[in-house]
C-alpha positions as CSV (number, residue, x, y, z in Angstrom):
1,M,0.0,0.0,0.0
2,K,1.5,3.5,-1.1
3,K,1.2,6.3,1.1
4,E,0.3,9.6,-0.5
5,F,1.7,12.7,0.5
6,K,-0.2,16.0,-0.4
7,L,0.4,19.6,0.1
8,T,-2.1,22.3,-0.1
9,V,-1.0,25.8,-0.9
10,K,-3.6,28.4,-0.1
11,G,-4.2,30.3,-3.4
12,S,-1.8,28.2,-5.6
13,G,-3.0,24.7,-5.8
14,T,-1.9,21.2,-4.6
15,Y,1.2,19.2,-4.8
16,V,0.9,15.1,-4.4
17,A,3.7,12.5,-4.2
18,D,4.2,9.1,-3.2
19,S,7.0,9.9,-0.7
20,F,7.9,12.8,1.5
21,I,11.1,13.4,0.0
22,E,9.7,13.3,-3.6
23,L,7.2,15.9,-2.4
24,I,9.8,18.2,-1.1
25,W,11.7,17.7,-4.4
26,I,8.6,18.7,-6.5
27,V,8.2,21.7,-4.7
28,F,11.6,22.9,-4.6
29,K,11.9,22.4,-8.3
30,H,8.7,24.2,-9.1
31,R,9.9,27.1,-7.1
32,C,13.3,27.1,-8.8
33,E,11.6,27.2,-12.2
34,H,10.0,30.4,-11.3
35,L,13.1,31.8,-9.8
36,L,15.1,31.2,-13.0
37,K,12.1,32.8,-15.1
38,G,12.6,35.8,-13.1
39,E,9.5,35.5,-11.1
40,G,10.8,35.2,-7.8
41,W,10.8,32.5,-5.2
42,R,7.0,31.6,-5.4
43,D,4.4,28.9,-5.9
């Protein structure tokens, strides 16, 4: 049975992953994409 980890960010959306480490990685990667586009460290 897989555990599902979910992070809901008010006003932005929801992140879902199979592991806590994967969830952290997804959020970090997404925020870095915004940073590299010049939008700042945001969701």
